[in-house]
N, CA and C of each residue as an Amber inpcrd file, in Angstrom:
protein
   492
 103.8670000  66.7380000 101.3180000 103.5360000  68.2230000 101.5120000
 103.1100000  68.5580000 102.9000000 103.5740000  69.7400000 103.3290000
 103.3560000  70.0930000 104.6970000 102.4400000  71.4890000 104.6170000
 101.3820000  71.4730000 105.3980000 100.6880000  72.7640000 105.5410000
 100.9300000  73.2660000 106.9430000 101.3190000  74.6380000 106.9850000
 101.6700000  75.2300000 108.2520000 101.3720000  76.7280000 108.1450000
 101.4490000  77.3660000 109.3530000 101.3910000  78.8750000 109.4000000
 102.6160000  79.4370000 108.7940000 102.4630000  80.6430000 108.2880000
 103.6140000  81.3920000 107.8570000 104.5190000  81.6650000 109.1230000
 105.7800000  81.6360000 108.9140000 106.7360000  81.9350000 109.9080000
 107.6440000  82.9580000 109.5490000 108.3300000  83.6740000 110.4410000
 109.2870000  84.7140000 110.0310000 110.3180000  84.1180000 109.1130000
 110.6220000  84.8300000 108.0620000 111.5400000  84.3270000 107.0450000
 110.7780000  83.8360000 105.7480000 109.4780000  83.6070000 105.8680000
 108.7360000  83.1460000 104.6130000 108.3160000  84.3530000 103.7640000
 108.5040000  85.5060000 104.2480000 107.8220000  86.7400000 103.5270000
 108.3310000  86.8200000 102.0570000 109.5280000  86.7630000 101.7850000
 110.1010000  86.8850000 100.3490000 109.5970000  85.7450000  99.4830000
 109.5460000  84.5430000 100.0350000 109.0120000  83.3390000  99.2270000
 107.5960000  83.4750000  98.9000000 106.7840000  83.9910000  99.9260000
 105.2870000  84.2490000  99.6830000 105.1420000  85.3010000  98.6370000
 105.9690000  86.3750000  98.7040000 105.8010000  87.5210000  97.7660000
 106.1130000  86.9570000  96.3570000 107.2410000  86.2420000  96.1910000
 107.5950000  85.6850000  94.9320000 106.5340000  84.6780000  94.3280000
 106.0640000  83.7840000  95.2200000 105.0300000  82.8960000  94.8520000
 103.7620000  83.5970000  94.3820000 103.3120000  84.5950000  95.1180000
 102.1010000  85.3240000  94.7430000 102.3140000  86.0210000  93.4280000
 103.4410000  86.5540000  93.2140000 103.7270000  87.2750000  91.9670000
 103.6470000  86.2810000  90.8160000 104.2810000  85.0190000  90.9330000
 104.2350000  84.0920000  89.9100000 102.8510000  83.5150000  89.6890000
 102.1140000  83.2660000  90.7130000 100.8070000  82.7260000  90.5920000
  99.8270000  83.6860000  89.8590000  99.9690000  85.0030000  90.0690000
  98.9870000  85.8990000  89.4550000  99.4510000  86.5410000  88.1300000
 100.7490000  86.2710000  87.7510000 101.2530000  86.7980000  86.5460000
 100.4480000  86.4440000  85.2900000 100.0200000  85.1660000  85.1510000
  99.2860000  84.7670000  84.0390000  97.7430000  85.1070000  84.0770000
  97.3200000  85.6030000  85.1510000  95.8260000  85.8230000  85.4180000
  95.3880000  87.1060000  84.6940000  94.5290000  86.9760000  83.7530000
  94.0970000  88.0870000  82.9380000  93.5010000  89.2690000  83.7770000
  92.7230000  88.9290000  84.7710000  92.0270000  89.9560000  85.5330000
  92.8890000  90.5260000  86.6680000  94.1420000  90.1370000  86.8240000
  95.0620000  90.6150000  87.8160000  95.6380000  91.8690000  87.3920000
  95.7970000  92.9080000  88.3630000  96.4960000  94.0650000  88.1050000
  97.9370000  94.0450000  88.6810000  98.3900000  92.8050000  89.2060000
  99.6270000  92.6810000  89.7650000  99.8500000  93.1950000  91.1510000
  98.7310000  93.5830000  91.8720000  98.7920000  94.1150000  93.1980000
  98.8280000  93.0040000  94.2990000  98.5780000  91.7600000  94.0070000
  98.3720000  90.7650000  94.9890000  99.5430000  90.6040000  95.9580000
 100.8290000  90.5620000  95.3860000 101.9330000  90.4840000  96.4310000
 101.9890000  91.6460000  97.3630000 101.7060000  92.8720000  96.8710000
 101.6910000  94.0420000  97.7250000 100.5770000  93.9480000  98.7060000
  99.4790000  93.4410000  98.3790000  98.2870000  93.2510000  99.2640000
  98.7520000  92.3540000 100.5020000  99.4170000  91.2550000 100.1680000
  99.7810000  90.3260000 101.2500000 100.8210000  91.0020000 102.1280000
 101.7720000  91.7040000 101.5500000 102.7860000  92.3730000 102.3780000
 102.1110000  93.4780000 103.1440000 101.1680000  94.2260000 102.5840000
 100.4530000  95.2850000 103.3020000  99.6240000  94.7020000 104.4260000
  98.9730000  93.6440000 104.2500000  98.1740000  93.0410000 105.3450000
  99.0740000  92.6960000 106.5050000 100.2560000  92.0580000 106.1540000
 101.2480000  91.7100000 107.2300000 101.7280000  92.9300000 107.9260000
 102.0850000  94.0010000 107.1970000 102.6150000  95.2010000 107.7850000
 101.6400000  95.9310000 108.7180000 100.3230000  95.8330000 108.2940000
  99.3430000  96.5910000 109.1340000  98.7380000  95.7450000 110.2500000
  99.1700000  94.5050000 110.3050000  98.6580000  93.5660000 111.3970000
  97.3080000  93.0260000 110.9570000  96.8730000  93.1020000 109.7240000
  95.5760000  92.5820000 109.3490000  95.6650000  91.2190000 108.7430000
  96.7740000  90.5340000 108.7680000  96.9330000  89.2610000 108.2440000
  96.5710000  88.2050000 109.3820000  95.2570000  87.9510000 109.4460000
  94.7400000  87.0990000 110.5620000  95.3180000  85.7670000 110.4340000
  95.1910000  85.1460000 109.2400000  95.7480000  83.7880000 108.9110000
  96.5670000  83.8960000 107.6490000  97.7280000  83.2620000 107.7580000
  98.6670000  83.2210000 106.6230000  99.1720000  81.7870000 106.5940000
  98.5800000  80.9520000 105.7570000  98.9280000  79.5500000 105.7150000
  99.7540000  79.1940000 104.4110000 100.6930000  78.3520000 104.5280000
 101.5190000  77.9660000 103.3580000 101.5290000  76.4720000 103.2740000
 101.7800000  76.0350000 102.0630000 102.0140000  74.5660000 101.7290000
 103.4000000  74.4270000 101.2470000 104.1440000  73.5930000 101.8800000
 105.5550000  73.2500000 101.4690000 105.7130000  71.9580000 100.7870000
 106.5780000  71.8540000  99.8080000 106.9480000  70.6010000  99.2600000
 108.4330000  70.6730000  99.0110000 109.0740000  69.7260000  99.5740000
 110.5930000  69.7690000  99.5590000 111.2010000  71.0700000 100.0780000
 110.6720000  71.6590000 101.1660000 111.0690000  72.8110000 101.7760000
 110.8650000  74.0710000 100.9340000 110.0710000  73.9750000  99.8830000
 109.7760000  75.1010000  99.0230000 108.2590000  75.4640000  99.1480000
 107.9950000  76.7290000  99.3260000 106.5870000  77.1400000  99.5570000
 105.9060000  77.1130000  98.1070000 104.8560000  76.2510000  97.9120000
 104.2650000  76.0930000  96.6330000 102.7960000  76.5580000  96.6950000
 102.3380000  77.0130000  97.9120000 100.9830000  77.4620000  98.0380000
 100.8800000  78.3890000  99.2310000  99.9920000  79.3740000  99.1660000
  99.7310000  80.2860000 100.2200000  98.3440000  80.8510000 100.1550000
  97.7590000  81.0910000 101.3450000  96.4840000  81.7960000 101.4010000
  96.4940000  82.6880000 102.5380000  95.8610000  83.8910000 102.2850000
  95.6650000  84.9630000 103.3290000  94.1930000  85.1510000 103.7200000
  93.9710000  85.3710000 104.9270000  92.5830000  85.7230000 105.5050000
  92.7620000  86.9900000 106.3310000  91.9840000  87.9830000 106.1310000
  91.9600000  89.1660000 106.8520000  90.5770000  89.7000000 107.1940000
  90.5130000  90.5880000 108.2990000  89.1850000  90.9910000 108.7420000
  88.6200000  91.9290000 107.6970000  87.1920000  91.8550000 107.6200000
  86.4830000  92.6880000 106.8080000  85.3600000  93.2760000 107.6010000
  84.7680000  94.3740000 107.1490000  83.5340000  94.9650000 107.7590000
  82.4580000  94.8040000 106.7130000  81.2290000  94.4240000 107.1430000
  80.1320000  94.3200000 106.2650000  79.0100000  95.2110000 106.8520000
  78.6140000  96.2080000 106.1170000  77.8520000  97.3340000 106.6340000
  76.5600000  96.9490000 107.4910000  75.9030000  95.7840000 107.0540000
  74.6480000  95.4350000 107.7890000  74.7570000  94.1220000 108.4330000
  76.0010000  93.6870000 108.7440000  76.2880000  92.4390000 109.4280000
  76.9600000  92.6050000 110.7580000  76.7140000  91.7350000 111.6620000
  77.3780000  91.7850000 112.9730000  78.3210000  90.5380000 113.0380000
  79.0930000  90.5570000 114.1320000  80.0660000  89.4440000 114.2690000
  81.3630000  89.7100000 113.4780000  82.2760000  88.8010000 113.6680000
  83.6060000  89.0340000 112.9240000  83.6330000  88.2160000 111.6150000
  83.7260000  88.9030000 110.5370000  83.8140000  88.3520000 109.2500000
  85.1650000  88.5180000 108.7100000  85.6090000  87.5560000 107.7660000
  86.9650000  87.6680000 107.3440000  86.9420000  87.4820000 105.7690000
  87.8490000  88.0520000 105.0550000  88.0530000  87.9400000 103.6610000
  89.0340000  86.8870000 103.3260000  88.7790000  86.1210000 102.3320000
  89.6210000  85.1210000 101.8380000  90.3960000  85.6960000 100.6380000
  91.7370000  85.6790000 100.7170000  92.5250000  86.0510000  99.5480000
  93.5450000  87.1080000  99.8340000  94.5660000  87.0550000  98.9950000
  94.7200000  86.2900000  97.8760000  95.1130000  84.8110000  98.2200000
  94.7500000  83.8760000  97.2920000  95.2220000  82.5400000  97.4070000
  96.1670000  82.2440000  96.2710000  97.3100000  81.7170000  96.4990000
  98.3440000  81.5340000  95.3690000  98.8470000  80.1070000  95.4230000
  98.8900000  79.5860000  94.1950000  99.5290000  78.2480000  94.0230000
 100.5050000  78.4420000  92.8880000 101.7540000  77.8840000  93.0740000
 102.7690000  77.9280000  91.9730000 102.1920000  77.4790000  90.6850000
 102.4090000  78.1380000  89.5840000 101.7350000  77.7990000  88.2720000
 102.0140000  76.3460000  87.8740000 103.1350000  75.8600000  88.2120000
 103.4410000  74.4180000  87.9140000 102.7620000  73.3910000  88.7560000
 102.1580000  73.8320000  89.8520000 101.4870000  73.0290000  90.8540000
  99.9850000  73.1810000  90.8740000  99.4260000  74.0390000  90.0790000
  97.9820000  74.3410000  90.0770000  97.2470000  73.0520000  89.6410000
  95.9750000  72.9820000  90.0260000  95.1280000  71.8340000  89.8040000
  95.5200000  70.5360000  90.3970000  96.2650000  70.6210000  91.5010000
  96.7320000  69.4350000  92.2330000  96.1820000  69.3940000  93.6490000
  95.1580000  70.2590000  93.9260000  94.5160000  70.2470000  95.2230000
  95.1860000  71.1410000  96.2900000  96.2250000  71.8170000  96.0070000
  96.9040000  72.6540000  96.9940000  96.0310000  73.8360000  97.3850000
  95.4340000  74.4810000  96.4720000  94.5100000  75.5820000  96.8340000
  93.3720000  75.0880000  97.6560000  92.7490000  73.9920000  97.3370000
  91.7050000  73.4170000  98.1400000  92.1230000  73.1210000  99.5370000
  93.2950000  72.5360000  99.6750000  93.8300000  72.2350000 101.0180000
  93.9440000  73.5170000 101.7680000  94.5040000  74.5240000 101.2560000
  94.7240000  75.7900000 101.8960000  93.4170000  76.4100000 102.3930000
  92.4600000  76.4660000 101.5130000  91.1830000  77.1110000 101.8270000
  90.4480000  76.3750000 102.8190000  90.4020000  75.0300000 102.6320000
  89.6400000  74.2210000 103.7370000  90.2820000  74.3750000 105.0900000
  91.6730000  74.3450000 105.1460000  92.2980000  74.5390000 106.4070000
  92.0260000  75.9090000 107.0500000  92.0790000  76.9350000 106.1450000
  91.8220000  78.2690000 106.6710000  90.4210000  78.4520000 107.1860000
  89.4520000  77.9530000 106.4100000  88.0440000  78.0260000 106.8770000
  87.7870000  77.3190000 108.2420000  88.4600000  76.2220000 108.3720000
  88.3720000  75.4770000 109.6200000  88.9120000  76.2600000 110.7770000
  90.0180000  76.8960000 110.5720000  90.6390000  77.7990000 111.6230000
  89.7260000  78.9890000 111.9300000  89.1010000  79.5500000 110.9230000
  88.1590000  80.6730000 111.1720000  86.9780000  80.1800000 112.0780000
  86.5320000  79.0210000 111.7290000  85.3810000  78.4600000 112.5530000
  85.8800000  78.3250000 114.0690000  87.1020000  77.8520000 114.1730000
  87.6350000  77.6330000 115.5290000  87.7630000  78.9550000 116.2370000
  87.9600000  80.0370000 115.4700000  88.1360000  81.3930000 116.0290000
  86.7540000  82.0300000 116.3550000  85.6610000  81.3080000 116.1240000
  84.2720000  81.7110000 116.2420000  83.9150000  82.9190000 115.3340000
  84.4400000  82.8810000 114.1970000  84.1140000  83.8980000 113.1270000
  82.6550000  83.7250000 112.7270000  82.0800000  84.7770000 112.2330000
  80.6750000  84.6960000 111.6970000  80.6760000  84.1170000 110.3330000
  81.8160000  84.3300000 109.6670000  81.8180000  83.7480000 108.2750000
  83.0260000  84.3310000 107.4870000  82.9510000  84.0200000 106.2150000
  84.0140000  84.4740000 105.3460000  83.4680000  84.9830000 104.0230000
  84.1070000  85.9340000 103.4290000  83.6200000  86.5030000 102.0680000
  84.8090000  86.5420000 101.1530000  84.5000000  86.6240000  99.8710000
  85.5240000  86.7030000  98.8490000  84.9780000  87.2860000  97.5300000
  85.9120000  87.6380000  96.6810000  85.5890000  88.0250000  95.3170000
  86.2260000  86.9520000  94.4520000  85.4420000  86.1500000  93.7230000
  86.0240000  85.1450000  92.9420000  85.0300000  84.4000000  92.0440000
  85.6000000  83.3750000  91.4260000  84.7780000  82.5450000  90.5360000
  83.8050000  81.6270000  91.2600000  82.5330000  81.8630000  91.0190000
  81.5320000  81.0360000  91.7050000  81.6770000  79.5100000  91.3420000
  82.0890000  79.1980000  90.1720000  82.2140000  77.8320000  89.8400000
  83.3570000  77.1240000  90.7510000  84.3860000  77.8810000  91.0310000
  85.5240000  77.3360000  91.8810000  85.0450000  77.3630000  93.4290000
  84.7250000  78.5630000  93.8500000  84.4450000  78.7060000  95.2720000
  83.0770000  78.0570000  95.7610000  82.1650000  77.8040000  94.9310000
  80.9250000  77.1750000  95.3230000  81.2270000  75.7560000  95.9410000
  82.2620000  75.1210000  95.6340000  82.5640000  73.8050000  96.1090000
  82.8720000  73.8190000  97.6160000  83.3450000  75.0160000  98.1530000
  83.5420000  75.1910000  99.5160000  82.3480000  75.6770000 100.3200000
  81.1750000  75.9220000  99.6490000  79.9860000  76.4180000 100.2670000
  79.7450000  77.8680000 100.1300000  80.5720000  78.5980000  99.3630000
  80.3490000  80.0400000  99.0830000  79.2630000  80.2130000  98.0830000
  78.4140000  81.3130000  98.2730000  77.3670000  81.5950000  97.3310000
  77.2540000  83.1370000  97.3400000  76.6100000  83.5280000  96.2730000
  76.3330000  84.9730000  96.1610000  74.9690000  85.2650000  96.4880000
  74.6830000  86.5780000  96.8590000  73.3300000  87.0820000  97.1440000
  73.2030000  88.4630000  96.7650000  72.0740000  88.9660000  96.4060000
  71.9300000  90.3150000  96.0220000  72.0970000  91.2880000  97.3280000
  72.0250000  90.6420000  98.4100000  72.1550000  91.3940000  99.6580000
  73.6350000  91.7830000 100.0530000  74.5640000  91.1940000  99.3080000
  76.0210000  91.3640000  99.5840000  76.6470000  92.0170000  98.3500000
  77.3550000  93.1640000  98.6190000  77.9460000  93.8790000  97.4350000
  79.3480000  94.3050000  97.7740000  80.0720000  94.6150000  96.7000000
  81.4100000  95.2550000  96.7750000  81.5320000  96.2210000  95.5950000
  81.2280000  97.5020000  95.7990000  81.3750000  98.3380000  94.6970000
  80.6180000  97.9850000  93.4330000  81.3180000  98.0670000  92.3370000
  80.7430000  97.7510000  91.0870000  80.9220000  96.3390000  90.6060000
  81.4960000  95.4840000  91.5570000  81.7820000  94.0580000  91.1480000
  80.4440000  93.3410000  90.9300000  80.2430000  92.7020000  89.7710000
  79.0470000  91.9120000  89.5670000  78.7350000  91.0120000  90.7020000
  77.4390000  91.0080000  91.1820000  77.0240000  90.3360000  92.4430000
  77.4220000  88.8340000  92.4370000  77.4260000  88.1800000  91.2730000
  77.7110000  86.7320000  91.3180000  79.0970000  86.4850000  91.7580000
  80.1160000  87.4600000  91.6340000  81.4710000  87.2030000  92.0890000
  81.6850000  87.6100000  93.5460000  80.7310000  88.2470000  94.1740000
  80.7870000  88.6240000  95.6270000  80.1270000  87.4710000  96.3640000
  80.8860000  86.7270000  97.0980000  80.3710000  85.5530000  97.6920000
  80.5880000  85.3990000  99.2440000  79.7340000  84.6670000  99.9560000
  79.9440000  84.5790000 101.3540000  79.6940000  83.1550000 101.7760000
  80.2220000  82.7470000 102.8880000  80.0020000  81.5610000 103.5630000
  79.8080000  81.8700000 105.0500000  78.6240000  81.7040000 105.4990000
  78.2500000  82.0270000 106.9500000  78.5420000  80.7440000 107.7310000
  79.0950000  80.9370000 108.9710000  79.3970000  79.8430000 109.7910000
  78.2340000  79.6000000 110.8220000  77.3340000  80.5320000 110.8260000
  76.2030000  80.5050000 111.8340000  74.9780000  80.8760000 111.1450000
  73.9260000  81.3550000 111.8940000  72.6450000  81.6200000 111.2850000
  72.5910000  83.0000000 110.5050000  73.4860000  83.9840000 110.8950000
  73.4360000  85.2050000 110.2320000  74.1480000  85.1480000 108.9270000
  73.4670000  85.6020000 107.8110000  74.0400000  85.6470000 106.5340000
  74.6430000  87.1310000 106.3330000  75.6610000  87.1400000 105.4790000
  76.2910000  88.3410000 105.1880000  75.3470000  89.2820000 104.3930000
  75.3420000  90.5860000 104.8620000  74.4000000  91.4470000 104.2240000
  75.0320000  92.9050000 104.2370000  75.0300000  93.5180000 103.1450000
  75.6200000  94.9100000 103.0780000  76.7530000  94.9820000 102.1230000
  77.4640000  96.1230000 102.2500000  78.6630000  96.3850000 101.4650000
  79.8930000  95.9780000 102.2260000  80.7750000  95.2460000 101.5730000
  82.0650000  94.7130000 102.1460000  83.0250000  95.8550000 102.0900000
  83.7520000  95.9750000 103.1560000  84.9460000  96.9490000 103.2770000
  86.1120000  96.0840000 103.6680000  87.1020000  95.9760000 102.7450000
  88.3260000  95.2230000 103.0430000  89.3450000  96.0650000 103.8320000
  90.3120000  95.3760000 104.3480000  91.4610000  96.1180000 104.9830000
  92.1090000  97.0580000 103.9980000  92.7760000  98.1370000 104.5310000
  93.4010000  99.1030000 103.7160000  94.4180000  98.6940000 102.7610000
  95.0410000  97.4960000 103.0560000  96.0270000  96.9520000 102.1340000
  95.5290000  96.6730000 100.7790000  94.1300000  96.4980000 100.6930000
  93.5140000  96.1490000  99.4320000  93.3310000  97.4630000  98.5340000
  93.6850000  98.5960000  99.1480000  93.5250000  99.8820000  98.4370000
  92.2170000 100.5250000  98.5560000  91.3550000 100.1030000  99.4070000
  90.0240000 100.7060000  99.5240000  89.8470000 101.6740000 100.6090000
């Protein structure tokens, strides 16, 4: 398997992968492929990494800038992250997330936030805090990973591609 940046020509395969990955997810509204397309179109797709196996894209992760009302520095949002349904639970998502977080550290980011399962994302160092919110989302699903001394604090505002 090869992990690399998205390159021109990957767009359709990423869209199809994201659609397939989120189709069985109960809490998905099906917007994830359009979010990735929108981030790309608006220039907000800071990092777009893929994993290939036999020249087929089997995993993808997107990172985009976010604003946090009471935090300084450059923060990024993780997601969507997609792994082909037949390839899930094989470490592809972990590989994508770890590589992306390392790249964000290299870019001198303040940290990364996400909305997701604490049991899964806790393994990467993400945690929730009552100081960090996103609308009506229960606080335990709103998580952050600071790369420096400042912790994320305030309301998260994602790029417009997320519909906010």
